N, C-alpha and C positions, 0 to 999 in steps of 0.2 A: 347442931352440931357443936361439940364441947370444944373448948379453946385448948389449943396446946401452948404449953408454957416454952417460951423461947429462950435460948441462951444468947445473950448479947454479945457481939463481937465488935472490935474495934473498927471504926470507919477508916477506908482507905482514902488517902489524899488523892488529888487528881493526878499528881505527879507520879505516883507509885500504882495507880489503879491499873490492873492487869486483869483481862478477862480470862475467867477459869472455865473450862467446860466439863461438865459431869453427866453421866449417863445412867438414868435410872431404869432398869431392865426388869422383864416380867418373868425371869428366872434364870438359874444357873446354866441351863443349855444354851441360852442366847449370850451369856458371857463367855462361854467357850467358843462360840462361833466368832464373836467379836475380837477374840484375842488372835483369829488368824486375820485379821484386817490392820490397816495403817491408822484406824480410829484409835484416839488417846485412851487409854485404860482406867480412867476414873469411873469405876463402877459403882453403884449402889443397887443391890439385888433385891428385889421384892418377893419374898418367899411368903405368901399368904393365899388364901383361898376364901376371899370375903363373899365369894359366891354362895358359901354355906355356912350356917350357923347363926347364934345371935349377934347383934350388932349394936345395941342400944347401951349406953352407958352414960354416967354424968359427968366424967372426967376421961382424960386419956389413960392415967394409971388403971382406973377400973376397966376400961376398954381393954387394955393389954391382959389384965389378970383374967378376964372372962374369956379371952379369946385362947389364951394359954390353956385354960382349963378344957374348953371346946376341943382344941386340937388334940390334947392328950388323950382325951376320952374317945375321939373319933377316929384319929390317925395315928394312935401309938406313938407320939412324939412326946417326950418329956417336957415338962415346963422349963427346966433348965435350958434345954435345945431350943425351945422356942423363943426364948429370951435372948440367948446368945447368937442365934442365927437369925430370927426375923425381927424382933424389936430393934435390936442393935442396928440392924441396917435401916429401918424406919426413922430411927433416932437421929442419923446422919443427916435427915432432911430438915433438921432443925439448926444444924450447924454450918449450912451451906454459906461460903463468904459472899458478902454482899456484891452485887453486880456479876454475879456468876451466871454463865448460860447453863441451861438444864434440858436435857433432851430427854423426852418420855418415850421410850422404845415399848410399847403396848400393842398387841395385836386388837382386833375389832370384836372379837367374840366376847360374851358376857362376863366369862371368868376374867378375862384380862381387864374389861372396861371398868367392872367393880373396883378392882384394884386401883385401876389409874384414877378414878373418880375421887378415891380415898386420898391418893398421892397429891393430886391437885388441891384438895381441901387443907393439906398440910402446907404446901408450896405457897399458897395464896396469902399467908401469913407474912410473906417476905416479898415486900412490894418493889424491891430493886432487882429481882430475878428477871431473866429473860428466859421464858420456858418455849420449848419448842416440841411437836409432835412428829415422831418417826413413824411412819406407815411402812408396813410389809410391802414389797413390789410385788404385785401379783399379776402374771401375764394371762392367765386362764381362770375364767369366771368360777369354774369348778374348784378351784383351789382357794377360794375367797376365805375360808377360815382356816387355811393351814398356817397362815401367819409367817414368821420367819423362820420356822422349822424348814422350809424348803429353798431357802436363799443361800447362796454361795456367798464367798467373800465379796465378790465384785458387787452382788446385788445388795448386799448390805452398805457398802460404800455409797452405791446409788441411791439407797433409802435414807443415808445420812444427809447426802448433798441435796436431797428433795425435801428438807425439813420445812415444817409450817410453823410459824411463830403463833402464839397463843396472843390474842389481844384481850384487853380486860374483860370484854363480854365473854369471850371463850372461857376464861378462868372462872368467871361469876358461873356460866352455866355447869362447868364442872362441879363446883362446889355446891350448886342447887341440886344436880344430880345425886351427889354423894348423900345429901341431907334427906331427899326424897326416898332414897334407896335405903338408907340407914333406919329410916322411920317407918318403913313398909308402907309409904303412901303412894300406892299404885296409882290413883287419880292424878296425882302431882307429876309422877314419872311419865305418865302417858303424854301429859300435857306438855312437858320438858322435852320429850322425844321428837317433837315435831319443830324444834327450834332449828334454824339453819347454822350452820358453822363449819368452816373449813378444816376444824381440828377434830371433829367426829364423824366417822363414816357409819353407815349403818346403824345410826343411832334408834330411829324408829323401830327398825326389826328387831334390834338386841332389847330394847325396852320392852316391847310386846312379848318377846320369848320370856322374859322374866315374869310379866303380868300373867302369862298363861301358865306359870308354875302353880297359881294359886286361884282356881275358878271359883267363881262367886257361888255357884250351885255345890260347892263341896265334893264336886266328883274328882277322879284322878286328874293330877296336874300332867300338863304336856309333856314333861321327861317320863313320869310313869307310864303314861298311856302308850308312848311310842316302846318302852322296854317291853311293856306287856304283850305289844302287838308283835314285837318281834320273837319273843319267847313263843307265843302262841302260833305262829306262822312260819317260822324259820329255824331257831336254835335255841337251846337252852345253855350252850356252851358259853361262858361268860365272855372269852376272848372274840367270839363271832358276834355276840350281842353288841358288845362294846365297838367292834369295827362297824356293824351294820347301824348303830345309833350315831357314830361319829360321821358317817357318810351322810345321814338324813338330817342330824341336828347338830352339825358344827357350830352353829350360832351360839351354842351353850359354852362351847372350849371345855366340857368337862374331861377330866383326867380319869384314869381308870379307878382312882380311890372314890372320887365322888360317885361314878357310875354304878361302881361295886355296892353302895349303900341301896340304891336304888333298885339295882338288879336282886340283892338279897330279900328285900322287901317283896317284890314281885314274885320271886320264886318260893317264898313261904305261902302265898296266896294261889299260887299255881295249881 
């Protein structure tokens, strides 16, 4: 993992030290939901999809440049917009005041977890921060992968008051997960997935879902295989394929843009 250059901030004295709470969110939709609650509104919104595209770079500047190029080519988002909307938000992580409390509002699916692992790798450079994980409050197992999207204001506040603090070993695990994921080290990722941590749910299932995207025998990866099966046996209409895939493979957390690329690929060979 490359080193992030941090901006030095003045130390607060004991007398004036005041705990500040920041909320790092997995998208704009959650920000809109949280604005309907009594939770403070210091939001940092992560709009990336690190589940897709190249991740290897020698330093953070090269990383952002590489991601901007990929996002522009794949999702029709201009480089300028990527820097102004995505990079600007992530860079706020380097300027959090000492002794702040930071809540990570990320769901358990692979899409959200890869973003969270990256965030943890950045926050780990700030040893005075108190970091917490906020889990979606899920009542029915069938809704496991639906995350915060099905939560009302009361459920979101309940989730906040049930937050779990990251211990040093949990932060280390997050850093190791990001490094293994970034480097495509699937053996290491599988090894780490067996770690026990109160800050990571469904970790083994999520890591296995990622590993199965890249079969050793070079056959279709699990998402492509499922999309092909849906097209062959159910429907060729994208929205129906997307709905069926989301029901069966919610562990991936793919949005329509991610699945559309897989769908297009399978339709070309259909």
